[in-house]
PLY file of the C-alpha trace (Angstrom):
ply
format ascii 1.0
element vertex 99
property float x
property float y
property float z
element edge 98
property int vertex1
property int vertex2
end_header
1.04 -8.16 33.45
3.78 -10.71 33.52
6.68 -11.00 31.81
5.94 -14.32 30.37
2.98 -12.97 29.00
4.36 -9.62 27.44
6.92 -11.98 25.82
4.28 -14.25 24.10
2.35 -11.23 22.81
5.35 -9.46 21.44
6.08 -13.50 19.38
2.06 -13.08 18.56
2.87 -9.70 16.89
6.09 -10.70 15.25
4.53 -13.96 13.88
1.67 -11.92 12.44
4.10 -9.30 10.73
6.24 -12.51 9.31
2.99 -13.86 8.11
1.62 -10.73 6.35
4.75 -9.26 4.87
4.53 -11.18 1.87
1.21 -11.85 1.43
-0.96 -9.26 -0.84
-4.45 -10.87 -0.92
-6.04 -11.18 3.22
-8.92 -13.20 3.49
-11.50 -12.14 5.83
-9.97 -13.56 9.28
-6.34 -12.57 8.33
-7.85 -8.67 7.25
-9.45 -8.71 10.97
-6.16 -9.82 12.34
-4.63 -7.40 10.06
-6.73 -4.20 11.05
-7.49 -5.42 14.63
-11.20 -5.18 13.36
-14.38 -7.55 14.45
-15.69 -9.79 11.65
-19.14 -8.31 12.02
-17.60 -4.65 11.67
-15.46 -5.77 8.37
-18.62 -7.39 6.72
-20.33 -4.00 7.62
-17.67 -2.06 5.91
-18.14 -4.73 2.88
-22.15 -4.33 2.81
-21.96 -0.23 2.88
-18.98 -0.28 0.09
-16.91 1.52 2.40
-13.77 -0.50 1.84
-12.41 -2.11 -1.09
-12.83 -6.11 -1.41
-12.68 -8.99 -3.78
-15.26 -12.13 -4.01
-13.73 -14.07 -7.00
-16.41 -16.90 -6.97
-19.03 -14.94 -5.34
-18.79 -16.34 -1.94
-15.36 -15.74 -0.10
-14.22 -12.24 0.88
-10.58 -11.44 0.01
-8.65 -7.78 0.52
-5.80 -6.38 -0.75
-3.40 -5.60 1.62
-2.35 -2.33 0.27
-6.11 -1.10 0.07
-6.24 -2.01 3.75
-3.26 -0.06 4.37
-4.60 3.19 2.56
-8.20 2.78 4.03
-6.52 2.90 7.66
-4.76 5.97 6.76
-7.02 8.00 4.99
-8.37 11.11 6.81
-5.02 11.79 7.81
-4.87 14.52 10.52
-1.69 17.11 10.70
-0.06 18.45 13.50
-0.36 22.22 14.45
3.29 22.85 13.49
2.75 21.59 9.82
-0.13 23.53 9.78
1.31 26.74 10.81
4.26 25.99 8.28
1.75 25.67 5.46
0.25 28.74 6.20
3.28 30.67 6.38
4.45 29.52 3.11
2.59 31.90 0.83
3.53 34.97 3.30
7.25 33.86 2.61
6.95 33.40 -1.07
5.27 36.80 -1.36
8.11 38.79 0.56
11.22 37.48 -0.85
10.97 34.30 -3.15
11.02 32.12 0.30
14.14 34.38 1.92
0 1
1 2
2 3
3 4
4 5
5 6
6 7
7 8
8 9
9 10
10 11
11 12
12 13
13 14
14 15
15 16
16 17
17 18
18 19
19 20
20 21
21 22
22 23
23 24
24 25
25 26
26 27
27 28
28 29
29 30
30 31
31 32
32 33
33 34
34 35
35 36
36 37
37 38
38 39
39 40
40 41
41 42
42 43
43 44
44 45
45 46
46 47
47 48
48 49
49 50
50 51
51 52
52 53
53 54
54 55
55 56
56 57
57 58
58 59
59 60
60 61
61 62
62 63
63 64
64 65
65 66
66 67
67 68
68 69
69 70
70 71
71 72
72 73
73 74
74 75
75 76
76 77
77 78
78 79
79 80
80 81
81 82
82 83
83 84
84 85
85 86
86 87
87 88
88 89
89 90
90 91
91 92
92 93
93 94
94 95
95 96
96 97
97 98
């Protein structure tokens, strides 16, 4: 990949960040760009009621950016270290109040 292509992709990425920084409600196309999902998949998610959306006039679909963020960050997977640390906490508390 050429340097010009990489620079152009970076510029596009920065422009999208600027566009989405202050917007709260996103159109379908903007939500697709924001989530990197296709239009058909976004429509599928809305028809199955798997993602929150609004249709204020019964036709156009809008998405709250905060809800999209929450949806994208759901089903978080913990690291091995955090699982081990959480598993050891009750043992530490039983043997001397965490000392």
